[in-house]
C-alpha positions as YAML, in Angstrom:
chain: A
units: angstrom
residues:
- id: 1
  name: MET
  ca: [-52.54, -92.19, -249.00]
- id: 2
  name: LEU
  ca: [-52.64, -94.98, -251.55]
- id: 3
  name: HIS
  ca: [-51.87, -94.18, -255.18]
- id: 4
  name: ARG
  ca: [-53.31, -95.32, -258.47]
- id: 5
  name: ARG
  ca: [-52.22, -94.90, -262.06]
- id: 6
  name: LEU
  ca: [-54.40, -92.59, -264.12]
- id: 7
  name: GLY
  ca: [-54.85, -94.58, -267.28]
- id: 8
  name: ARG
  ca: [-52.74, -97.41, -268.64]
- id: 9
  name: ASN
  ca: [-49.71, -95.21, -269.31]
- id: 10
  name: GLY
  ca: [-50.54, -92.18, -267.24]
- id: 11
  name: PRO
  ca: [-49.16, -90.69, -264.03]
- id: 12
  name: GLU
  ca: [-49.65, -91.94, -260.50]
- id: 13
  name: VAL
  ca: [-51.98, -89.85, -258.34]
- id: 14
  name: SER
  ca: [-53.60, -90.23, -254.94]
- id: 15
  name: ALA
  ca: [-56.35, -92.87, -255.02]
- id: 16
  name: LEU
  ca: [-58.79, -90.17, -253.91]
- id: 17
  name: GLY
  ca: [-58.52, -86.68, -255.31]
- id: 18
  name: LEU
  ca: [-60.25, -83.50, -254.22]
- id: 19
  name: GLY
  ca: [-62.97, -81.81, -256.26]
- id: 20
  name: CYS
  ca: [-62.76, -78.08, -255.58]
- id: 21
  name: MET
  ca: [-65.91, -76.75, -257.28]
- id: 22
  name: GLY
  ca: [-68.00, -76.54, -254.12]
- id: 23
  name: MET
  ca: [-65.47, -74.23, -252.51]
- id: 24
  name: SER
  ca: [-66.62, -71.47, -254.85]
- id: 25
  name: GLN
  ca: [-70.11, -72.27, -256.11]
- id: 26
  name: SER
  ca: [-73.17, -74.54, -256.41]
- id: 27
  name: TYR
  ca: [-73.35, -75.87, -252.84]
- id: 28
  name: GLY
  ca: [-74.36, -72.85, -250.81]
- id: 29
  name: SER
  ca: [-72.29, -69.96, -249.52]
- id: 30
  name: ALA
  ca: [-68.54, -69.99, -249.99]
- id: 31
  name: ASP
  ca: [-66.14, -69.86, -247.04]
- id: 32
  name: PRO
  ca: [-62.73, -68.99, -248.53]
- id: 33
  name: ALA
  ca: [-60.81, -69.32, -245.27]
- id: 34
  name: GLU
  ca: [-62.15, -72.81, -244.59]
- id: 35
  name: ALA
  ca: [-61.62, -73.74, -248.24]
- id: 36
  name: VAL
  ca: [-57.94, -72.81, -248.01]
- id: 37
  name: ALA
  ca: [-57.63, -74.74, -244.76]
- id: 38
  name: THR
  ca: [-59.25, -77.74, -246.44]
- id: 39
  name: LEU
  ca: [-56.81, -77.59, -249.34]
- id: 40
  name: ASP
  ca: [-53.91, -77.34, -246.90]
- id: 41
  name: ARG
  ca: [-55.18, -80.34, -244.96]
- id: 42
  name: ALA
  ca: [-55.66, -82.35, -248.16]
- id: 43
  name: LEU
  ca: [-52.01, -81.87, -249.08]
- id: 44
  name: GLU
  ca: [-50.93, -82.73, -245.54]
- id: 45
  name: LEU
  ca: [-52.86, -86.01, -245.76]
- id: 46
  name: GLY
  ca: [-51.27, -87.00, -249.06]
- id: 47
  name: VAL
  ca: [-53.85, -85.91, -251.62]
- id: 48
  name: THR
  ca: [-51.99, -85.03, -254.80]
- id: 49
  name: PHE
  ca: [-54.86, -84.78, -257.30]
- id: 50
  name: LEU
  ca: [-56.75, -81.45, -257.29]
- id: 51
  name: ASP
  ca: [-59.60, -80.76, -259.70]
- id: 52
  name: THR
  ca: [-60.90, -77.34, -260.71]
- id: 53
  name: ALA
  ca: [-62.23, -75.59, -263.86]
- id: 54
  name: ASP
  ca: [-62.38, -72.12, -265.33]
- id: 55
  name: ILE
  ca: [-66.19, -72.02, -265.07]
- id: 56
  name: TYR
  ca: [-66.14, -72.64, -261.31]
- id: 57
  name: GLY
  ca: [-66.91, -69.29, -259.78]
- id: 58
  name: PRO
  ca: [-66.54, -68.47, -262.63]
- id: 59
  name: PHE
  ca: [-62.76, -68.12, -262.55]
- id: 60
  name: THR
  ca: [-62.46, -67.65, -258.77]
- id: 61
  name: ASN
  ca: [-61.95, -71.34, -258.00]
- id: 62
  name: GLU
  ca: [-58.83, -71.51, -260.14]
- id: 63
  name: GLU
  ca: [-57.52, -68.43, -258.34]
- id: 64
  name: LEU
  ca: [-58.24, -70.03, -254.97]
- id: 65
  name: VAL
  ca: [-56.48, -73.25, -255.88]
- id: 66
  name: GLY
  ca: [-53.60, -71.35, -257.42]
- id: 67
  name: ARG
  ca: [-52.99, -69.36, -254.26]
- id: 68
  name: SER
  ca: [-53.18, -72.49, -252.13]
- id: 69
  name: ILE
  ca: [-50.49, -74.39, -254.01]
- id: 70
  name: GLN
  ca: [-47.98, -71.57, -254.17]
- id: 71
  name: GLY
  ca: [-44.60, -72.88, -253.04]
- id: 72
  name: ARG
  ca: [-45.60, -76.53, -253.29]
- id: 73
  name: ARG
  ca: [-46.49, -76.98, -256.94]
- id: 74
  name: GLU
  ca: [-44.35, -80.12, -257.16]
- id: 75
  name: ARG
  ca: [-46.69, -81.90, -254.71]
- id: 76
  name: VAL
  ca: [-49.80, -81.41, -256.83]
- id: 77
  name: PHE
  ca: [-51.20, -83.09, -259.92]
- id: 78
  name: LEU
  ca: [-53.36, -80.23, -261.14]
- id: 79
  name: ALA
  ca: [-56.43, -80.71, -263.33]
- id: 80
  name: THR
  ca: [-58.59, -77.98, -264.80]
- id: 81
  name: LYS
  ca: [-61.10, -77.71, -267.63]
- id: 82
  name: CYS
  ca: [-62.22, -75.49, -270.48]
- id: 83
  name: GLY
  ca: [-65.21, -75.29, -272.78]
- id: 84
  name: PHE
  ca: [-67.97, -73.56, -270.83]
- id: 85
  name: VAL
  ca: [-68.54, -69.87, -271.49]
- id: 86
  name: PRO
  ca: [-70.13, -68.01, -268.56]
- id: 87
  name: GLY
  ca: [-73.23, -65.90, -269.04]
- id: 88
  name: ALA
  ca: [-74.15, -62.62, -267.40]
- id: 89
  name: ALA
  ca: [-75.04, -64.30, -264.09]
- id: 90
  name: GLY
  ca: [-71.89, -66.43, -264.10]
- id: 91
  name: SER
  ca: [-73.58, -69.72, -264.94]
- id: 92
  name: PRO
  ca: [-72.65, -71.50, -268.20]
- id: 93
  name: SER
  ca: [-74.36, -69.92, -271.20]
- id: 94
  name: ARG
  ca: [-72.89, -72.09, -273.95]
- id: 95
  name: ILE
  ca: [-70.12, -74.53, -274.84]
- id: 96
  name: ASP
  ca: [-67.18, -73.50, -277.00]
- id: 97
  name: GLY
  ca: [-64.75, -76.22, -278.02]
- id: 98
  name: SER
  ca: [-63.20, -74.27, -280.87]
- id: 99
  name: PRO
  ca: [-59.41, -74.22, -281.16]
- id: 100
  name: GLU
  ca: [-59.40, -70.46, -280.66]
- id: 101
  name: HIS
  ca: [-61.33, -70.69, -277.40]
- id: 102
  name: ILE
  ca: [-59.27, -73.61, -276.10]
- id: 103
  name: ARG
  ca: [-55.99, -71.78, -276.67]
- id: 104
  name: ALA
  ca: [-57.23, -68.57, -275.04]
- id: 105
  name: ALA
  ca: [-58.86, -70.42, -272.13]
- id: 106
  name: CYS
  ca: [-55.67, -72.34, -271.39]
- id: 107
  name: ASP
  ca: [-53.61, -69.18, -271.22]
- id: 108
  name: GLU
  ca: [-56.10, -67.61, -268.83]
- id: 109
  name: SER
  ca: [-56.18, -70.71, -266.62]
- id: 110
  name: LEU
  ca: [-52.39, -70.75, -266.42]
- id: 111
  name: ARG
  ca: [-52.45, -67.11, -265.36]
- id: 112
  name: ARG
  ca: [-55.12, -67.60, -262.69]
- id: 113
  name: LEU
  ca: [-53.50, -70.76, -261.34]
- id: 114
  name: GLY
  ca: [-50.08, -69.13, -261.29]
- id: 115
  name: VAL
  ca: [-48.40, -72.13, -262.93]
- id: 116
  name: GLN
  ca: [-46.46, -72.75, -266.11]
- id: 117
  name: THR
  ca: [-48.04, -76.11, -266.93]
- id: 118
  name: ILE
  ca: [-51.41, -77.76, -266.32]
- id: 119
  name: ASP
  ca: [-51.02, -81.47, -265.58]
- id: 120
  name: LEU
  ca: [-54.41, -82.63, -266.90]
- id: 121
  name: TYR
  ca: [-56.49, -80.43, -269.18]
- id: 122
  name: TYR
  ca: [-60.08, -81.50, -269.81]
- id: 123
  name: LEU
  ca: [-62.63, -80.42, -272.37]
- id: 124
  name: HIS
  ca: [-65.51, -79.85, -269.95]
- id: 125
  name: ARG
  ca: [-68.26, -80.70, -272.43]
- id: 126
  name: VAL
  ca: [-68.34, -81.57, -276.11]
- id: 127
  name: ASP
  ca: [-69.20, -78.63, -278.34]
- id: 128
  name: PRO
  ca: [-71.85, -79.82, -280.84]
- id: 129
  name: ARG
  ca: [-70.67, -77.18, -283.32]
- id: 130
  name: THR
  ca: [-67.02, -78.25, -283.26]
- id: 131
  name: PRO
  ca: [-65.92, -81.76, -284.26]
- id: 132
  name: ILE
  ca: [-64.23, -83.44, -281.31]
- id: 133
  name: GLU
  ca: [-61.21, -84.06, -283.53]
- id: 134
  name: GLU
  ca: [-60.65, -80.31, -283.90]
- id: 135
  name: SER
  ca: [-60.96, -79.73, -280.16]
- id: 136
  name: VAL
  ca: [-58.55, -82.52, -279.27]
- id: 137
  name: ARG
  ca: [-56.06, -81.44, -281.91]
- id: 138
  name: ALA
  ca: [-56.02, -77.96, -280.39]
- id: 139
  name: MET
  ca: [-55.50, -79.44, -276.93]
- id: 140
  name: ALA
  ca: [-52.68, -81.62, -278.26]
- id: 141
  name: ASN
  ca: [-51.00, -78.48, -279.57]
- id: 142
  name: LEU
  ca: [-50.95, -77.21, -276.00]
- id: 143
  name: ILE
  ca: [-48.85, -80.24, -275.05]
- id: 144
  name: GLU
  ca: [-46.44, -79.41, -277.85]
- id: 145
  name: ASP
  ca: [-46.23, -75.86, -276.47]
- id: 146
  name: GLY
  ca: [-45.40, -77.16, -272.99]
- id: 147
  name: LYS
  ca: [-48.57, -75.70, -271.45]
- id: 148
  name: VAL
  ca: [-50.30, -79.03, -270.74]
- id: 149
  name: ARG
  ca: [-49.03, -82.53, -269.90]
- id: 150
  name: TYR
  ca: [-52.07, -84.80, -270.37]
- id: 151
  name: LEU
  ca: [-55.52, -84.53, -271.97]
- id: 152
  name: GLY
  ca: [-58.92, -85.42, -270.59]
- id: 153
  name: LEU
  ca: [-62.59, -85.30, -271.57]
- id: 154
  name: SER
  ca: [-65.67, -84.88, -269.39]
- id: 155
  name: GLU
  ca: [-69.13, -86.41, -269.79]
- id: 156
  name: VAL
  ca: [-68.41, -87.99, -273.18]
- id: 157
  name: SER
  ca: [-69.84, -91.05, -274.86]
- id: 158
  name: GLY
  ca: [-67.77, -94.07, -275.79]
- id: 159
  name: LYS
  ca: [-68.19, -93.19, -279.46]
- id: 160
  name: THR
  ca: [-66.78, -89.71, -278.93]
- id: 161
  name: LEU
  ca: [-63.92, -91.08, -276.87]
- id: 162
  name: ARG
  ca: [-62.91, -93.38, -279.72]
- id: 163
  name: ARG
  ca: [-62.87, -90.46, -282.14]
- id: 164
  name: ALA
  ca: [-60.81, -88.38, -279.72]
- id: 165
  name: THR
  ca: [-58.18, -91.04, -279.08]
- id: 166
  name: ALA
  ca: [-57.68, -91.43, -282.82]
- id: 167
  name: VAL
  ca: [-56.27, -87.88, -282.74]
- id: 168
  name: HIS
  ca: [-54.26, -88.00, -279.50]
- id: 169
  name: PRO
  ca: [-54.06, -90.24, -276.41]
- id: 170
  name: ILE
  ca: [-56.62, -89.35, -273.75]
- id: 171
  name: THR
  ca: [-55.40, -89.93, -270.21]
- id: 172
  name: ALA
  ca: [-58.69, -89.63, -268.32]
- id: 173
  name: VAL
  ca: [-62.43, -89.33, -268.73]
- id: 174
  name: GLN
  ca: [-64.38, -87.58, -265.99]
- id: 175
  name: SER
  ca: [-68.07, -88.38, -265.52]
- id: 176
  name: GLU
  ca: [-70.57, -88.66, -262.71]
- id: 177
  name: TYR
  ca: [-70.38, -92.14, -261.21]
- id: 178
  name: SER
  ca: [-71.57, -93.42, -257.86]
- id: 179
  name: LEU
  ca: [-73.97, -95.86, -256.29]
- id: 180
  name: TRP
  ca: [-76.84, -93.69, -257.49]
- id: 181
  name: THR
  ca: [-75.46, -92.90, -260.96]
- id: 182
  name: ARG
  ca: [-74.08, -96.00, -262.64]
- id: 183
  name: ASP
  ca: [-74.64, -94.92, -266.24]
- id: 184
  name: PRO
  ca: [-70.93, -95.18, -267.18]
- id: 185
  name: GLU
  ca: [-71.00, -98.95, -266.61]
- id: 186
  name: ASP
  ca: [-73.11, -99.38, -269.74]
- id: 187
  name: GLY
  ca: [-71.50, -96.59, -271.70]
- id: 188
  name: VAL
  ca: [-68.08, -94.99, -271.61]
- id: 189
  name: LEU
  ca: [-66.40, -97.04, -268.85]
- id: 190
  name: PRO
  ca: [-65.94, -100.23, -270.91]
- id: 191
  name: VAL
  ca: [-64.48, -98.14, -273.73]
- id: 192
  name: CYS
  ca: [-62.09, -96.47, -271.28]
- id: 193
  name: ARG
  ca: [-60.88, -99.88, -270.19]
- id: 194
  name: GLU
  ca: [-60.47, -101.10, -273.73]
- id: 195
  name: LEU
  ca: [-58.41, -98.04, -274.66]
- id: 196
  name: GLY
  ca: [-56.45, -97.76, -271.41]
- id: 197
  name: VAL
  ca: [-58.05, -94.47, -270.38]
- id: 198
  name: GLY
  ca: [-58.36, -93.69, -266.67]
- id: 199
  name: PHE
  ca: [-61.78, -92.96, -265.18]
- id: 200
  name: VAL
  ca: [-62.36, -90.11, -262.73]
- id: 201
  name: PRO
  ca: [-65.79, -90.13, -261.06]
- id: 202
  name: PHE
  ca: [-67.09, -86.77, -259.96]
- id: 203
  name: SER
  ca: [-69.97, -86.48, -257.47]
- id: 204
  name: PRO
  ca: [-69.05, -89.92, -256.07]
- id: 205
  name: LEU
  ca: [-71.35, -89.23, -253.11]
- id: 206
  name: GLY
  ca: [-74.37, -88.41, -255.27]
- id: 207
  name: ARG
  ca: [-74.25, -84.64, -254.70]
- id: 208
  name: GLY
  ca: [-74.00, -85.44, -250.98]
- id: 209
  name: PHE
  ca: [-77.14, -87.60, -250.93]
- id: 210
  name: LEU
  ca: [-75.26, -90.82, -250.20]
- id: 211
  name: SER
  ca: [-74.04, -89.31, -246.93]
- id: 212
  name: GLY
  ca: [-77.54, -89.96, -245.59]
- id: 213
  name: SER
  ca: [-77.78, -86.50, -244.05]
- id: 214
  name: LEU
  ca: [-79.87, -84.75, -246.74]
- id: 215
  name: ARG
  ca: [-83.57, -85.22, -246.07]
- id: 216
  name: SER
  ca: [-85.20, -82.28, -247.88]
- id: 217
  name: VAL
  ca: [-84.47, -79.49, -250.34]
- id: 218
  name: ASP
  ca: [-85.19, -77.17, -247.42]
- id: 219
  name: ALA
  ca: [-81.67, -77.96, -246.23]
- id: 220
  name: PHE
  ca: [-80.24, -76.21, -249.30]
- id: 221
  name: GLY
  ca: [-79.55, -72.51, -249.56]
- id: 222
  name: GLU
  ca: [-81.21, -70.43, -252.25]
- id: 223
  name: ASN
  ca: [-78.10, -70.55, -254.42]
- id: 224
  name: ASP
  ca: [-77.69, -74.36, -254.15]
- id: 225
  name: PHE
  ca: [-78.12, -75.91, -257.58]
- id: 226
  name: ARG
  ca: [-79.42, -79.16, -256.10]
- id: 227
  name: ARG
  ca: [-82.78, -77.46, -255.69]
- id: 228
  name: ASP
  ca: [-83.27, -78.00, -259.44]
- id: 229
  name: ILE
  ca: [-82.10, -81.62, -259.61]
- id: 230
  name: PRO
  ca: [-85.06, -83.99, -260.16]
- id: 231
  name: ARG
  ca: [-83.75, -86.62, -257.73]
- id: 232
  name: PHE
  ca: [-84.20, -84.18, -254.84]
- id: 233
  name: GLN
  ca: [-87.76, -83.25, -255.76]
- id: 234
  name: PRO
  ca: [-90.71, -84.45, -253.59]
- id: 235
  name: GLU
  ca: [-91.99, -86.90, -256.20]
- id: 236
  name: ASN
  ca: [-88.67, -88.77, -256.12]
- id: 237
  name: LEU
  ca: [-87.22, -88.00, -252.71]
- id: 238
  name: GLY
  ca: [-89.17, -90.58, -250.73]
- id: 239
  name: THR
  ca: [-88.04, -93.46, -252.92]
- id: 240
  name: ASN
  ca: [-84.45, -92.27, -252.83]
- id: 241
  name: LEU
  ca: [-84.43, -91.75, -249.06]
- id: 242
  name: ALA
  ca: [-85.71, -95.27, -248.47]
- id: 243
  name: ALA
  ca: [-82.84, -96.71, -250.50]
- id: 244
  name: VAL
  ca: [-80.15, -94.56, -248.92]
- id: 245
  name: ASP
  ca: [-81.47, -95.46, -245.47]
- id: 246
  name: ARG
  ca: [-81.00, -99.15, -246.30]
- id: 247
  name: PHE
  ca: [-77.46, -98.37, -247.37]
- id: 248
  name: ALA
  ca: [-76.79, -96.30, -244.25]
- id: 249
  name: GLU
  ca: [-77.80, -99.23, -242.07]
- id: 250
  name: ILE
  ca: [-75.19, -101.42, -243.77]
- id: 251
  name: ALA
  ca: [-72.55, -98.75, -243.23]
- id: 252
  name: LYS
  ca: [-73.47, -98.47, -239.55]
- id: 253
  name: ARG
  ca: [-73.15, -102.22, -239.00]
- id: 254
  name: LYS
  ca: [-69.73, -102.20, -240.63]
- id: 255
  name: GLY
  ca: [-68.51, -99.28, -238.54]
- id: 256
  name: HIS
  ca: [-68.29, -96.77, -241.39]
- id: 257
  name: THR
  ca: [-70.16, -93.63, -242.32]
- id: 258
  name: PRO
  ca: [-72.38, -93.92, -245.41]
- id: 259
  name: ALA
  ca: [-70.02, -91.57, -247.27]
- id: 260
  name: GLN
  ca: [-67.01, -93.76, -246.49]
- id: 261
  name: LEU
  ca: [-68.79, -96.92, -247.60]
- id: 262
  name: ALA
  ca: [-69.98, -95.26, -250.81]
- id: 263
  name: LEU
  ca: [-66.42, -94.24, -251.67]
- id: 264
  name: ALA
  ca: [-65.05, -97.66, -250.72]
- id: 265
  name: TRP
  ca: [-67.61, -99.27, -253.04]
- id: 266
  name: LEU
  ca: [-66.47, -97.01, -255.88]
- id: 267
  name: LEU
  ca: [-62.79, -97.74, -255.29]
- id: 268
  name: ALA
  ca: [-63.62, -101.46, -255.36]
- id: 269
  name: GLN
  ca: [-65.00, -101.15, -258.90]
- id: 270
  name: GLY
  ca: [-61.48, -101.21, -260.37]
- id: 271
  name: GLU
  ca: [-57.91, -100.01, -259.96]
- id: 272
  name: ASP
  ca: [-58.53, -97.61, -262.85]
- id: 273
  name: ILE
  ca: [-61.10, -95.66, -260.81]
- id: 274
  name: VAL
  ca: [-59.87, -92.42, -259.15]
- id: 275
  name: PRO
  ca: [-62.79, -90.58, -257.51]
- id: 276
  name: ILE
  ca: [-62.64, -86.88, -256.69]
- id: 277
  name: PRO
  ca: [-65.10, -86.29, -253.84]
- id: 278
  name: GLY
  ca: [-65.67, -82.60, -253.38]
- id: 279
  name: THR
  ca: [-65.88, -80.78, -250.08]
- id: 280
  name: LYS
  ca: [-65.17, -77.35, -248.68]
- id: 281
  name: ARG
  ca: [-64.69, -78.45, -245.09]
- id: 282
  name: ARG
  ca: [-61.84, -80.27, -243.33]
- id: 283
  name: LYS
  ca: [-64.24, -82.42, -241.33]
- id: 284
  name: TYR
  ca: [-65.68, -84.06, -244.42]
- id: 285
  name: LEU
  ca: [-62.33, -84.24, -246.18]
- id: 286
  name: GLU
  ca: [-60.88, -86.33, -243.37]
- id: 287
  name: GLU
  ca: [-63.97, -88.54, -243.29]
- id: 288
  name: ASN
  ca: [-63.80, -89.12, -247.03]
- id: 289
  name: LEU
  ca: [-60.09, -89.91, -247.14]
- id: 290
  name: ALA
  ca: [-60.49, -92.64, -244.53]
- id: 291
  name: ALA
  ca: [-62.44, -94.59, -247.17]
- id: 292
  name: ALA
  ca: [-59.19, -95.40, -248.97]
- id: 293
  name: GLU
  ca: [-58.31, -97.77, -246.11]
- id: 294
  name: ILE
  ca: [-61.54, -99.79, -246.33]
- id: 295
  name: ARG
  ca: [-61.37, -103.18, -248.04]
- id: 296
  name: LEU
  ca: [-64.66, -104.71, -249.15]
- id: 297
  name: ALA
  ca: [-65.04, -108.45, -249.65]
- id: 298
  name: LYS
  ca: [-67.25, -109.97, -252.34]
- id: 299
  name: ALA
  ca: [-69.90, -110.60, -249.71]
- id: 300
  name: ASP
  ca: [-69.84, -106.90, -248.74]
- id: 301
  name: LEU
  ca: [-70.29, -105.83, -252.35]
- id: 302
  name: ALA
  ca: [-73.14, -108.31, -252.81]
- id: 303
  name: GLU
  ca: [-74.89, -106.97, -249.72]
- id: 304
  name: ILE
  ca: [-74.60, -103.41, -250.99]
- id: 305
  name: GLU
  ca: [-75.86, -104.44, -254.43]
- id: 306
  name: ALA
  ca: [-78.91, -106.09, -252.89]
- id: 307
  name: ALA
  ca: [-79.75, -102.99, -250.83]
- id: 308
  name: VAL
  ca: [-79.19, -100.41, -253.57]
- id: 309
  name: PRO
  ca: [-79.26, -102.27, -256.91]
- id: 310
  name: LYS
  ca: [-78.27, -100.66, -260.16]
- id: 311
  name: GLY
  ca: [-80.89, -98.19, -261.31]
- id: 312
  name: TRP
  ca: [-82.49, -97.62, -257.90]
- id: 313
  name: ALA
  ca: [-82.42, -93.83, -258.00]
- id: 314
  name: ALA
  ca: [-85.70, -92.15, -258.95]
- id: 315
  name: GLY
  ca: [-85.49, -89.11, -261.22]
- id: 316
  name: ASN
  ca: [-82.86, -87.76, -263.58]
- id: 317
  name: ARG
  ca: [-79.43, -86.75, -262.31]
- id: 318
  name: TYR
  ca: [-79.54, -83.34, -264.01]
- id: 319
  name: SER
  ca: [-82.12, -80.70, -264.78]
- id: 320
  name: PRO
  ca: [-83.28, -80.87, -268.43]
- id: 321
  name: ALA
  ca: [-81.06, -77.93, -269.39]
- id: 322
  name: SER
  ca: [-77.94, -79.51, -267.90]
- id: 323
  name: GLN
  ca: [-78.77, -82.97, -269.24]
- id: 324
  name: ALA
  ca: [-78.91, -81.55, -272.75]
- id: 325
  name: LEU
  ca: [-75.20, -80.68, -272.49]
- id: 326
  name: VAL
  ca: [-74.12, -84.29, -271.87]
- id: 327
  name: ASP
  ca: [-72.63, -86.04, -274.89]
- id: 328
  name: ARG
  ca: [-74.51, -89.12, -276.12]
...
């Protein structure tokens, strides 16, 4: 597995990480045994960067990851997040970026993960009631206490990132970024590069859509949150399928799966890009990791751009409720 540096002065991690959310929620029924086997296989194949959060499950994903890394903590760069407060049904009910919540959430994450230190601690979303400076200062105190090594932010604007880095260095920003969500290119990504902050794309396969295998919301289980995403709705799906089919044809001609080509495209956007494709199955893990070996020439990138140009996706990437939580 190739490695990349997370930020200008940050640690080296595997060029592709593993997003663990889907092992516990959002993408249909969980399969804990296969999830553990997938985590084991990821470590065998050289993945060092694992991503979880306290809200995933809620709480159960951290426990799953924690059990899986027992006895091999030194092989893992472990990222988790705080800020979401679960409601009665387990889904996020509100954001709390207060110092009190951050301190308490960190202690609970350490307990569930079974570790003494979290390598990368993100604020999952910006709390509109708490100045970002207060949240980051509280997170920086966790570094002083030896509970956290590096700080990160998720789904933040460039303006917020500047305010945060004035308080303490930020190692990584995590946001959705892929061939069907290129918003960061005109927003936070240039600021990350100016400030030397690493960029960690989540959902680099467009919630699985860029694999080319999703043709209808009927393929999703009742508890799959993609049922509520506008891009999967009938009024947008036809347009999006036509584009992804064009992309899939390019991948086929080049001898790759659409998922592999989508990840290779993302890796080609800069050495500061460290995607974390999520999966709960070994089959897809192995397919995804093979993308790190693909090298795309300028002509390849131009062909992809012509087939799926920036802004091609029809519909918003989140439901209105979820979109309202994204910092602007």
